[in-house]
VEXGUMI-456151 format. One line per 3 residues: number of its first residue (from 1); their letters; for each residue x, y, z of C-alpha. Coordinates in nm, 2 decimals, always signed. Example, Ala and Ser with C-alpha at 12.3 -4.5 7.8 and 13.67 -1.06 7.14 Angstrom:
REM residues 2
1	as	+1.23/-0.45/+0.78; +1.37/-0.11/+0.71
//
This chain:
REM residues 371
1	xxx	+1.65/-1.01/-0.67; +1.33/-0.79/-0.59; +1.05/-0.94/-0.38
4	xxx	+0.74/-0.97/-0.47; +0.49/-0.77/-0.24; +0.17/-0.98/-0.23
7	xxx	-0.16/-0.88/-0.33; -0.41/-0.82/-0.11; -0.74/-1.08/-0.05
10	xxx	-1.08/-0.92/-0.03; -1.22/-0.99/+0.31; -1.47/-0.83/+0.62
13	xxx	-1.52/-0.82/+0.95; -1.80/-0.73/+1.19; -1.80/-0.55/+1.46
16	xxx	-2.13/-0.70/+1.68; -2.23/-0.43/+1.89; -2.50/-0.53/+2.20
19	xxx	-2.64/-0.36/+2.47; -2.41/-0.39/+2.80; -2.72/-0.51/+3.02
22	xxx	-2.74/-0.82/+2.70; -2.37/-0.93/+2.76; -2.13/-1.08/+2.96
25	xxx	-1.74/-1.14/+2.97; -1.81/-1.38/+2.76; -1.69/-1.76/+2.75
28	xxx	-1.30/-1.72/+2.79; -1.12/-1.99/+3.03; -1.18/-1.95/+3.35
31	xxx	-0.85/-1.88/+3.39; -0.88/-1.57/+3.18; -1.23/-1.48/+3.28
34	xxx	-1.11/-1.42/+3.68; -0.79/-1.24/+3.55; -0.93/-1.00/+3.35
37	xxx	-1.26/-0.95/+3.59; -0.99/-0.93/+3.87; -0.82/-0.66/+3.67
40	xxx	-1.11/-0.47/+3.58; -1.23/-0.49/+3.92; -0.93/-0.32/+4.06
43	xxx	-0.93/-0.06/+3.81; -1.26/+0.05/+3.90; -1.22/+0.05/+4.24
46	xxx	-0.92/+0.28/+4.15; -1.15/+0.50/+3.98; -1.03/+0.45/+3.64
49	xxx	-1.31/+0.27/+3.44; -1.30/+0.53/+3.24; -0.88/+0.50/+3.22
52	xxx	-0.63/+0.40/+2.99; -0.34/+0.28/+3.20; -0.39/+0.69/+3.33
55	xxx	-0.28/+0.80/+3.00; -0.50/+1.02/+2.80; -0.80/+0.86/+2.88
58	xxx	-0.95/+1.19/+3.08; -1.34/+1.25/+2.96; -1.45/+0.97/+2.76
61	xxx	-1.78/+0.84/+2.81; -1.88/+0.51/+2.99; -2.00/+0.28/+2.71
64	xxx	-2.38/+0.14/+2.73; -2.20/-0.18/+2.51; -1.99/-0.42/+2.46
67	xxx	-1.83/-0.55/+2.14; -1.80/-0.93/+2.04; -1.42/-1.08/+2.01
70	xxx	-1.28/-1.39/+1.90; -0.90/-1.52/+2.02; -0.75/-1.65/+1.74
73	xxx	-0.54/-1.99/+1.78; -0.20/-1.92/+1.86; -0.07/-2.13/+1.57
76	xxx	-0.29/-1.96/+1.36; -0.09/-1.79/+1.05; -0.22/-1.50/+1.06
79	xxx	-0.28/-1.25/+1.36; -0.17/-1.55/+1.60; -0.34/-1.51/+1.98
82	xxx	-0.49/-1.19/+1.90; -0.84/-1.08/+2.02; -1.02/-0.96/+1.65
85	xxx	-1.34/-0.90/+1.54; -1.53/-1.18/+1.35; -1.49/-1.20/+1.00
88	xxx	-1.24/-1.35/+0.72; -1.18/-1.37/+0.34; -1.44/-1.29/+0.08
91	xxx	-1.54/-1.61/-0.10; -1.62/-1.58/-0.47; -2.00/-1.70/-0.39
94	xxx	-2.08/-1.42/-0.17; -2.06/-1.18/-0.44; -2.29/-1.41/-0.66
97	xxx	-2.61/-1.33/-0.88; -2.87/-1.60/-0.64; -2.81/-1.38/-0.32
100	xxx	-2.99/-1.17/-0.51; -3.31/-1.26/-0.44; -3.24/-1.40/-0.04
103	xxx	-3.15/-0.99/+0.00; -3.44/-0.84/-0.27; -3.69/-0.71/+0.02
106	xxx	-3.40/-0.52/+0.22; -3.40/-0.23/+0.10; -3.08/-0.27/-0.10
109	xxx	-3.09/-0.07/-0.42; -2.71/+0.05/-0.30; -2.62/-0.29/-0.31
112	xxx	-2.37/-0.44/-0.59; -2.39/-0.80/-0.75; -2.19/-1.02/-0.97
115	xxx	-1.84/-0.94/-0.81; -1.71/-1.30/-0.84; -1.46/-1.24/-1.12
118	xxx	-1.24/-1.03/-0.93; -1.30/-1.21/-0.59; -1.20/-1.57/-0.78
121	xxx	-0.88/-1.36/-0.86; -0.82/-1.20/-0.54; -0.80/-0.91/-0.67
124	xxx	-0.85/-0.59/-0.43; -1.14/-0.41/-0.41; -0.94/-0.13/-0.57
127	xxx	-0.87/-0.29/-0.90; -1.33/-0.39/-0.95; -1.52/-0.11/-0.86
130	xxx	-1.36/+0.11/-0.53; -1.66/+0.36/-0.55; -1.94/+0.07/-0.46
133	xxx	-1.70/-0.22/-0.33; -1.82/-0.10/+0.08; -2.19/-0.10/-0.07
136	xxx	-2.13/-0.48/-0.24; -2.35/-0.76/-0.15; -2.00/-0.95/-0.12
139	xxx	-1.82/-0.78/+0.16; -2.17/-0.79/+0.33; -2.27/-1.15/+0.33
142	xxx	-1.87/-1.27/+0.34; -1.86/-1.09/+0.64; -2.20/-1.21/+0.76
145	xxx	-2.10/-1.57/+0.68; -1.79/-1.58/+0.83; -1.97/-1.40/+1.20
148	xxx	-2.17/-1.77/+1.16; -1.88/-1.98/+1.12; -1.71/-1.82/+1.35
151	xxx	-1.93/-1.78/+1.64; -2.26/-1.98/+1.57; -2.42/-1.60/+1.57
154	xxx	-2.66/-1.55/+1.24; -2.79/-1.16/+1.16; -3.09/-1.20/+0.98
157	xxx	-3.48/-1.08/+0.94; -3.77/-1.27/+0.84; -3.81/-1.24/+0.50
160	xxx	-4.16/-1.11/+0.52; -3.99/-0.83/+0.80; -3.69/-0.72/+0.59
163	xxx	-3.81/-0.39/+0.53; -3.83/-0.27/+0.92; -3.50/-0.45/+0.94
166	xxx	-3.20/-0.18/+0.81; -3.13/+0.00/+1.10; -3.00/-0.24/+1.36
169	xxx	-2.96/-0.60/+1.35; -3.18/-0.92/+1.46; -3.04/-1.24/+1.58
172	xxx	-3.18/-1.55/+1.50; -3.24/-1.81/+1.73; -3.48/-2.08/+1.59
175	xxx	-3.21/-2.37/+1.58; -3.30/-2.65/+1.79; -2.99/-2.68/+2.03
178	xxx	-2.64/-2.60/+2.01; -2.60/-2.96/+1.84; -2.80/-2.82/+1.51
181	xxx	-2.61/-2.47/+1.54; -2.25/-2.62/+1.50; -2.35/-2.88/+1.25
184	xxx	-2.46/-2.55/+1.00; -2.15/-2.38/+1.08; -1.93/-2.65/+0.98
187	xxx	-2.17/-2.73/+0.70; -2.12/-2.34/+0.63; -1.76/-2.35/+0.67
190	xxx	-1.67/-2.66/+0.43; -1.91/-2.50/+0.15; -1.96/-2.15/+0.11
193	xxx	-2.28/-2.16/-0.11; -2.44/-2.34/+0.19; -2.56/-2.04/+0.35
196	xxx	-2.74/-1.92/+0.13; -2.93/-2.25/+0.18; -2.95/-2.22/+0.54
199	xxx	-3.10/-1.91/+0.47; -3.35/-1.97/+0.26; -3.45/-2.29/+0.46
202	xxx	-3.49/-2.06/+0.79; -3.68/-1.82/+0.54; -3.46/-1.49/+0.66
205	xxx	-3.21/-1.25/+0.48; -2.90/-1.18/+0.63; -2.85/-0.82/+0.77
208	xxx	-2.68/-0.67/+0.48; -2.82/-0.29/+0.48; -2.82/-0.34/+0.86
211	xxx	-2.43/-0.35/+0.84; -2.26/+0.00/+0.83; -1.93/+0.09/+0.71
214	xxx	-1.66/+0.19/+0.94; -1.33/+0.16/+0.77; -1.15/-0.02/+0.56
217	xxx	-0.82/-0.18/+0.60; -0.55/-0.27/+0.36; -0.18/-0.47/+0.53
220	xxx	+0.15/-0.35/+0.47; +0.38/-0.44/+0.18; +0.58/-0.62/+0.39
223	xxx	+0.32/-0.91/+0.49; +0.34/-1.22/+0.34; -0.07/-1.22/+0.40
226	xxx	-0.24/-0.89/+0.31; -0.60/-0.83/+0.34; -0.84/-0.58/+0.18
229	xxx	-1.09/-0.58/+0.48; -1.37/-0.38/+0.55; -1.46/-0.33/+0.86
232	xxx	-1.88/-0.34/+0.94; -2.07/-0.18/+1.26; -2.37/-0.45/+1.33
235	xxx	-2.59/-0.29/+1.55; -2.78/-0.53/+1.78; -3.17/-0.46/+1.84
238	xxx	-3.22/-0.35/+2.19; -3.44/-0.67/+2.28; -3.18/-0.91/+2.12
241	xxx	-3.08/-1.18/+2.33; -2.75/-1.38/+2.32; -2.79/-1.76/+2.29
244	xxx	-2.55/-1.99/+2.47; -2.46/-2.11/+2.18; -2.25/-1.82/+2.04
247	xxx	-1.90/-1.94/+2.10; -1.58/-1.97/+1.95; -1.52/-2.26/+1.68
250	xxx	-1.25/-2.42/+1.87; -1.08/-2.45/+1.57; -0.94/-2.10/+1.43
253	xxx	-1.03/-1.94/+1.77; -1.03/-2.04/+2.10; -1.20/-1.79/+2.35
256	xxx	-1.48/-1.56/+2.27; -1.56/-1.22/+2.52; -1.73/-0.92/+2.53
259	xxx	-1.61/-0.58/+2.59; -1.66/-0.23/+2.63; -1.40/-0.06/+2.37
262	xxx	-1.22/+0.12/+2.69; -1.20/-0.25/+2.88; -1.08/-0.42/+2.60
265	xxx	-0.81/-0.15/+2.59; -0.71/-0.14/+2.97; -0.66/-0.48/+2.90
268	xxx	-0.42/-0.50/+2.61; -0.21/-0.19/+2.75; -0.23/-0.42/+3.07
271	xxx	-0.10/-0.70/+2.89; -0.40/-0.91/+2.98; -0.52/-0.94/+2.59
274	xxx	-0.32/-0.92/+2.23; -0.48/-0.66/+2.00; -0.39/-0.60/+1.66
277	xxx	-0.27/-0.22/+1.56; -0.61/-0.22/+1.34; -0.77/-0.32/+1.60
280	xxx	-0.64/-0.11/+1.84; -0.70/+0.25/+1.65; -1.10/+0.07/+1.61
283	xxx	-1.16/+0.06/+1.96; -1.00/+0.41/+2.06; -1.25/+0.58/+1.78
286	xxx	-1.52/+0.35/+1.92; -1.43/+0.46/+2.28; -1.56/+0.82/+2.17
289	xxx	-1.89/+0.69/+2.19; -2.12/+0.59/+2.48; -2.40/+0.43/+2.35
292	xxx	-2.46/+0.22/+2.02; -2.69/+0.48/+1.86; -2.41/+0.69/+1.88
295	xxx	-2.17/+0.50/+1.72; -2.43/+0.45/+1.41; -2.47/+0.81/+1.36
298	xxx	-2.10/+0.86/+1.34; -2.11/+0.55/+1.10; -2.31/+0.76/+0.88
301	xxx	-2.20/+1.07/+0.89; -1.78/+0.87/+0.75; -1.96/+0.69/+0.52
304	xxx	-1.83/+0.88/+0.25; -1.50/+0.83/+0.36; -1.50/+0.51/+0.51
307	xxx	-1.45/+0.27/+0.21; -1.10/+0.54/+0.15; -0.82/+0.25/+0.23
310	xxx	-0.63/+0.29/+0.52; -0.24/+0.16/+0.41; -0.01/+0.20/+0.70
313	xxx	+0.37/+0.30/+0.67; +0.60/+0.15/+0.88; +0.86/+0.39/+1.05
316	xxx	+1.10/+0.35/+1.38; +1.26/+0.63/+1.63; +1.41/+0.63/+1.94
319	xxx	+1.07/+0.55/+2.10; +1.00/+0.24/+1.91; +0.88/+0.08/+1.62
322	xxx	+0.57/+0.21/+1.47; +0.29/+0.20/+1.20; +0.24/+0.52/+1.05
325	xxx	-0.18/+0.63/+0.93; -0.29/+0.87/+0.70; -0.24/+1.23/+0.90
328	xxx	+0.11/+1.13/+1.01; +0.40/+1.37/+0.94; +0.62/+1.08/+0.83
331	xxx	+0.30/+0.88/+0.58; +0.31/+1.01/+0.22; -0.04/+1.02/+0.17
334	xxx	-0.05/+1.34/+0.48; -0.08/+1.71/+0.36; +0.03/+2.01/+0.57
337	xxx	-0.34/+2.00/+0.71; -0.38/+1.65/+0.78; -0.04/+1.68/+1.00
340	xxx	-0.17/+1.98/+1.16; -0.51/+1.87/+1.23; -0.30/+1.64/+1.54
343	xxx	-0.53/+1.34/+1.53; -0.46/+1.00/+1.64; -0.22/+0.86/+1.38
346	xxx	+0.03/+0.63/+1.48; +0.04/+0.29/+1.63; +0.35/+0.28/+1.83
349	xxx	+0.49/-0.08/+1.94; +0.72/+0.08/+2.25; +1.02/+0.04/+2.35
352	xxx	+0.98/+0.08/+2.67; +0.69/-0.14/+2.78; +0.69/-0.35/+2.43
355	xxx	+0.35/-0.25/+2.40; +0.10/-0.13/+2.16; -0.01/+0.21/+2.20
358	xxx	-0.19/+0.46/+1.97; -0.07/+0.78/+1.95; +0.00/+1.16/+1.78
361	xxx	+0.28/+1.18/+1.59; +0.34/+1.51/+1.61; +0.35/+1.52/+2.03
364	xxx	+0.68/+1.59/+2.17; +0.62/+1.33/+2.43; +0.44/+1.03/+2.41
367	xxx	+0.33/+1.00/+2.74; +0.10/+1.28/+2.67; -0.09/+1.12/+2.38
370	xx	-0.09/+0.78/+2.40; -0.40/+0.58/+2.48
//
């Protein structure tokens, strides 16, 4: 009997980037904070502030920014106990025509609306309008809504200032107190339409055009839960002050943390935190850039190719279980030129240390190429 392959649901995730001086390591449990900070401090004292367990990290720049993570609950049905970027499933209302008025002043001529039918039937963006999917307001609104639900962070601009808000994201802090934010988060979580009414009451527009498309991942066919997920970079303004109420929701997510890409990778390779392969691969990419502005420029340069889906394949050899990406010699989409480029194109669950590593599949020795 042939097993049915699940159709990917539309999803969006938001990588919030904030200047180093504006963030701390976040609201982890006290045990985790002590453990993580002690590990990073010892790593730094060994002269390894840029190293990934000594493997292939020579020459990586020191990052002047941190990325926001939430840790998913241990009993979550997907990505349990993993540190992930905030995000989730795109709802039908996220693509509703009523958002047109809410974002009308934000230079959103490239935005697409009316995606509701595709979302309601959980069809992949590839079935709807692949050429414009990354610009579609549904993905952007959905990612920003999920970010607010999971962390209390509302990225939006005053309606009067939208024309000047398309490079970096503004953080709305006009809530009475933490309890006010919590009530609004719960209301939006219960009903996605409440996100629009919240923005209208506050007189703000979601930062849809400040989001920079970075990549698009589709869950492999063997997974029971599959998602067609757009990853967006959300660069915060340099003067953004992050309030204490930016926290995990205590339900789906149990910890909040800010880490540089290199710190997060080092913690993962040391077994201090768990990262999913797409998260690890994205962090390896971000680790090449020292500043938020450099990441934004990179996102703009790759904008045309970023909407092309990354559909991982699986393979196994003597080194362990691997998730092969386009460019890997085992991936069906890889051309000879892709393979010859020898890019990082495989995420390996090593048989040696039982941890994920991003590697070049064409290398003869994993130890010489893993990050």
